C-alpha positions in Angstrom: -122.6 149.7 -44.3 -126.1 150.6 -46.0 -125.5 151.3 -49.3 -128.0 154.1 -49.0 -126.2 157.7 -49.6 -128.5 159.4 -47.8 -127.6 157.3 -44.7 -123.9 157.7 -45.2 -121.5 160.1 -43.4 -118.1 160.5 -44.7 -116.8 163.7 -42.5 -113.6 162.3 -41.1 -113.7 164.4 -38.2 -117.5 163.2 -37.3 -116.5 159.9 -37.7 -113.4 160.2 -35.3 -115.8 161.6 -32.6 -118.5 159.0 -32.9 -115.5 156.1 -32.4 -114.0 158.3 -29.7 -117.3 159.0 -28.1 -118.2 155.2 -28.0 -114.8 153.9 -27.0 -116.3 150.1 -27.4 -116.8 148.1 -30.5 -116.6 144.5 -32.3 -113.2 143.8 -33.6 -113.2 141.0 -36.7 -110.6 139.3 -38.5 -110.5 136.4 -41.1 -109.5 133.0 -38.8 -108.1 129.5 -40.2 -111.7 128.2 -39.6 -113.6 131.3 -40.2 -114.2 134.8 -38.5 -113.0 135.6 -35.0 -114.8 138.5 -33.1 -113.7 140.0 -29.7 -115.4 142.8 -28.1 -112.6 145.4 -26.9 -112.2 148.8 -25.3 -109.9 150.9 -27.3 -108.0 154.2 -28.1 -108.6 156.3 -31.1 -105.9 158.4 -32.0 -106.5 162.4 -32.2 -105.6 162.0 -35.9 -107.6 158.8 -36.8 -105.0 156.8 -38.3 -104.3 154.6 -35.2 -106.5 152.8 -32.5 -104.7 150.9 -29.5 -106.6 147.8 -28.1 -105.7 145.2 -25.9 -106.9 141.5 -25.6 -106.3 138.3 -23.2 -103.8 136.1 -24.5 -106.0 133.4 -24.8 -108.6 135.4 -27.1 -107.7 133.3 -30.5 -107.5 136.8 -32.2 -104.5 137.9 -30.2 -103.2 134.0 -31.3 -103.6 134.4 -34.9 -100.2 135.1 -37.0 -100.4 139.3 -37.5 -100.4 141.1 -38.9 -104.1 140.6 -40.8 -106.6 143.0 -42.5 -109.0 143.6 -39.2 -112.2 145.3 -39.3 -113.6 147.5 -36.3 -117.5 148.0 -35.9 -118.4 150.7 -33.4 -122.1 150.6 -32.7 -124.0 153.3 -31.4 -128.0 154.0 -30.6 -130.6 152.0 -32.6 -134.1 150.9 -32.2 -137.1 149.6 -33.9 -139.6 151.8 -35.7 -142.9 151.5 -36.2 -144.8 152.5 -39.6 -147.6 153.5 -37.1 -145.0 156.5 -35.8 -145.0 158.1 -39.5 -148.4 159.6 -39.3 -152.1 158.6 -40.5 -151.9 155.7 -43.3 -153.8 158.1 -45.8 -151.2 161.0 -45.2 -148.2 158.3 -45.2 -149.5 155.4 -47.1 -147.5 152.1 -47.1 -145.0 151.9 -44.7 -143.0 149.3 -43.7 -141.1 149.1 -40.5 -136.9 149.5 -40.1 -134.4 150.0 -37.7 -132.7 153.2 -36.9 -129.2 153.2 -36.2 -125.6 154.7 -36.1 -122.3 152.9 -36.7 -118.5 153.3 -37.8 -116.3 150.9 -39.3 -113.0 151.5 -38.9 -110.9 149.2 -41.4 -106.9 148.9 -41.9 -104.5 145.8 -40.7 -104.2 144.5 -37.0 -100.1 144.5 -35.3 -99.5 143.4 -31.6 -97.5 146.3 -30.2 -94.7 145.5 -27.9 -95.5 144.8 -24.5 -93.7 148.1 -22.9 -96.9 149.5 -24.5 -99.6 148.2 -21.9 -99.6 149.6 -19.6 -99.6 153.3 -21.0 -102.5 152.2 -23.1 -104.5 150.8 -20.6 -103.6 153.9 -18.4 -104.9 156.1 -21.5 -108.6 154.3 -21.6 -108.9 154.5 -17.7 -108.2 158.4 -18.3 -110.3 158.9 -20.8 -113.2 156.6 -19.0 -112.6 158.9 -15.6 -113.1 162.0 -17.4 -116.4 161.3 -18.1 -117.4 160.5 -14.4 -116.2 163.6 -12.8 -116.5 165.3 -10.2 -115.6 161.6 -8.9 -112.1 161.9 -8.0 -110.5 159.7 -11.0 -109.3 156.3 -10.4 -105.8 155.5 -11.4 -103.7 152.5 -11.5 -101.5 154.2 -9.1 -104.5 153.2 -6.6 -103.6 149.8 -6.9 -101.4 147.5 -4.7 -97.5 147.7 -5.5 -97.3 144.5 -7.8 -101.1 144.2 -8.7 -101.5 145.5 -12.1 -98.0 143.6 -13.4 -99.5 140.6 -12.4 -102.6 141.1 -14.0 -101.3 142.4 -17.4 -99.6 139.3 -17.9 -102.7 138.1 -18.9 -103.5 140.8 -21.5 -101.5 142.3 -24.6 -101.4 145.1 -26.4 -102.1 145.8 -30.5 -102.5 148.6 -32.9 -105.4 148.9 -35.6 -103.6 150.5 -38.6 -106.7 152.7 -39.7 -106.8 152.9 -43.9 -110.4 153.1 -44.7 -113.6 155.1 -42.3 -117.0 154.6 -42.8 -120.3 155.6 -41.1 -124.1 155.3 -41.2 -126.1 157.3 -39.4 -130.0 155.9 -40.3 -132.4 158.2 -38.8 -135.2 158.2 -41.7 -133.2 161.1 -44.0 -135.4 159.5 -47.0 -139.0 160.6 -44.8 -139.7 164.4 -45.1 -139.1 166.4 -42.1 -142.5 165.9 -40.6 -142.6 162.8 -41.0 -139.0 162.0 -39.4 -140.7 164.3 -36.6 -142.9 162.4 -35.8 -141.0 159.3 -35.6 -138.7 161.0 -33.5 -141.0 161.5 -31.1 -142.5 158.6 -30.7 -139.3 157.0 -29.9 -138.6 159.6 -27.5 -141.8 159.0 -26.1 -140.8 155.3 -25.3 -139.8 155.3 -21.3 -136.8 154.0 -20.6 -135.7 153.3 -24.1 -132.4 155.0 -23.8 -131.3 154.3 -27.3 -134.6 155.3 -28.7 -134.2 159.2 -26.7 -130.9 159.5 -28.2 -131.8 158.5 -31.8 -134.9 160.7 -31.5 -131.9 163.5 -30.4 -130.1 162.8 -33.5 -133.2 162.3 -35.8 -134.6 166.3 -35.0 -130.6 167.6 -35.1 -131.2 166.3 -38.9 -134.4 168.6 -39.2 -134.5 171.9 -41.0 -135.1 175.0 -38.6 -138.5 175.8 -38.1 -138.7 179.1 -40.5 -140.8 180.6 -37.8 
């Protein structure tokens, strides 16, 4: 997490909402020969105390001696910010490039789950994501040929991260004057095809003070 407190977010509801909205992150643990990492979809509990995920049986983390301390990093939009976007040199002197981004870190202990937890977990992930694709009729595992789902599930295992700490960084030029931040946001939004830039610009505009007019 960024050390500048201006960029830190500690509100649990905001951290939970962001992590669940992303639904995908990088899981990391310490292995015998160095760090191990895996990129995983997940479902976060409503209270933010547990996070369910699955791994391929062949994944080194799945074969590690669990439980283990673990970190799950959830990355949001990010984009390079040019100093030229802040304004004229005589008005905003001596600026340097930076990178704006949003990220949440979930720390805790990774535990294996019983095999009977796997199918409900997979159904929960697909239900959550399919709901975002409406009005498309939701896909469910019931559409599969009988026996296909159990056969595929033999290749993966369920796990749970029992969360002890949540931290977030919303690095959106909060250390700049509002009018300077607004210029940078406008420049990000103007970049054609830059989805992350537009999302960051929306977040930057969201923290601007209201127009007194």
